[in-house]
C-alpha positions as CSV (number, residue, x, y, z in Angstrom):
1,M,-22.7,52.0,13.7
2,I,-24.3,48.7,12.8
3,R,-23.4,45.9,15.3
4,A,-24.4,42.2,15.6
5,V,-26.7,41.8,18.6
6,G,-28.9,38.7,19.1
7,N,-27.9,37.4,15.6
8,K,-29.4,40.6,14.1
9,R,-28.0,43.8,12.6
10,L,-28.6,46.6,15.1
11,E,-27.7,50.3,14.7
12,L,-26.2,51.4,18.0
13,S,-24.4,54.5,19.2
14,D,-21.1,53.9,21.0
15,S,-22.7,54.5,24.4
16,E,-25.5,52.1,23.6
17,F,-23.0,49.5,22.6
18,E,-21.0,49.9,25.8
19,Y,-24.3,49.4,27.8
20,Y,-25.1,46.4,25.6
21,C,-21.7,44.9,26.5
22,S,-22.4,45.4,30.2
23,L,-25.8,43.7,29.8
24,K,-24.2,40.9,27.9
25,E,-21.7,40.3,30.7
26,Q,-24.5,40.4,33.3
27,F,-27.2,38.3,31.5
28,G,-25.4,36.6,28.6
29,G,-25.7,37.2,24.9
30,S,-28.3,34.5,24.4
31,E,-30.9,36.7,26.2
32,F,-31.1,38.9,23.1
33,I,-31.7,36.2,20.6
34,G,-35.2,36.2,19.1
35,L,-36.4,39.3,21.1
36,F,-36.6,41.8,18.3
37,K,-36.7,42.2,14.5
38,T,-34.8,44.7,12.5
39,D,-34.8,46.1,9.0
40,K,-31.7,46.0,6.7
41,N,-30.5,49.3,8.2
42,G,-30.4,47.9,11.7
43,I,-33.5,49.8,12.9
44,I,-35.7,47.8,15.4
45,T,-39.1,47.3,13.8
46,F,-40.6,45.0,16.4
47,I,-39.8,43.8,20.0
48,N,-41.4,40.4,20.8
49,P,-40.4,38.9,24.1
50,P,-41.4,35.2,24.3
51,V,-44.3,34.3,26.6
52,N,-42.8,31.0,27.7
53,K,-39.4,32.4,28.8
54,N,-38.4,34.9,31.5
55,V,-36.4,37.8,30.0
56,P,-34.6,40.2,32.2
57,L,-36.3,43.6,32.4
58,G,-32.9,45.3,31.8
59,V,-32.7,43.6,28.4
60,I,-36.3,44.5,27.4
61,F,-35.9,48.2,28.6
62,F,-32.6,48.4,26.8
63,L,-34.2,47.3,23.5
64,L,-37.1,49.7,24.0
65,N,-34.7,52.5,24.7
66,V,-32.6,51.7,21.6
67,M,-35.8,51.6,19.5
68,M,-36.9,55.0,20.7
69,N,-33.4,56.5,20.3
70,Q,-33.2,55.1,16.7
71,R,-36.5,56.8,15.8
72,I,-35.4,60.1,17.4
73,R,-32.1,60.0,15.5
74,V,-34.0,59.5,12.2
75,L,-36.4,62.3,13.0
76,D,-33.4,64.6,13.9
77,K,-31.8,63.9,10.5
78,K,-35.0,64.7,8.7
79,I,-35.5,67.9,10.7
80,N,-32.0,69.0,9.9
81,K,-32.6,68.4,6.2
82,V,-35.8,70.5,6.4
83,L,-33.9,73.3,8.2
84,D,-31.2,73.2,5.6
85,L,-33.8,73.5,2.8
86,E,-35.4,76.4,4.6
87,I,-32.1,78.2,4.7
88,K,-31.5,77.5,1.0
89,V,-35.0,78.8,0.1
90,D,-34.5,81.9,2.2
91,N,-31.2,82.5,0.4
92,F,-32.8,82.0,-2.9
93,F,-35.4,84.6,-2.3
94,Q,-32.9,87.0,-0.9
95,V,-30.8,86.7,-4.1
96,N,-33.9,87.2,-6.2
97,N,-34.8,90.3,-4.2
98,I,-31.3,91.7,-4.8
99,V,-31.7,91.1,-8.6
100,E,-35.0,92.9,-8.5
101,R,-33.5,95.8,-6.7
102,I,-30.7,96.1,-9.2
103,E,-33.1,96.0,-12.1
104,K,-35.2,98.8,-10.5
105,L,-32.1,100.9,-9.9
106,E,-31.0,100.4,-13.5
107,Q,-34.5,101.6,-14.7
108,K,-34.1,104.8,-12.8
């Protein structure tokens, strides 16, 4: 689900959002502002901690973890689509094979 984090749209799972809330309580919501860039879908495209400000490592590691999880979720969806297509192709060839068998039987 897309949530507002650091004045940006960010795609977070429920467990990631719960962890974000605990980090926000610990360090404050302002620690997330300006640390990352996202696309229109809430996917982190760039993490850029400022060089002149100390940022808690928990916040940085959280953003890195979310970025990796987002990419894994995208890959998982694509893999599932490929597997579904593979099943459809297999079913298509099985159906064609049955049609060929029927035609051969009719010829005999």
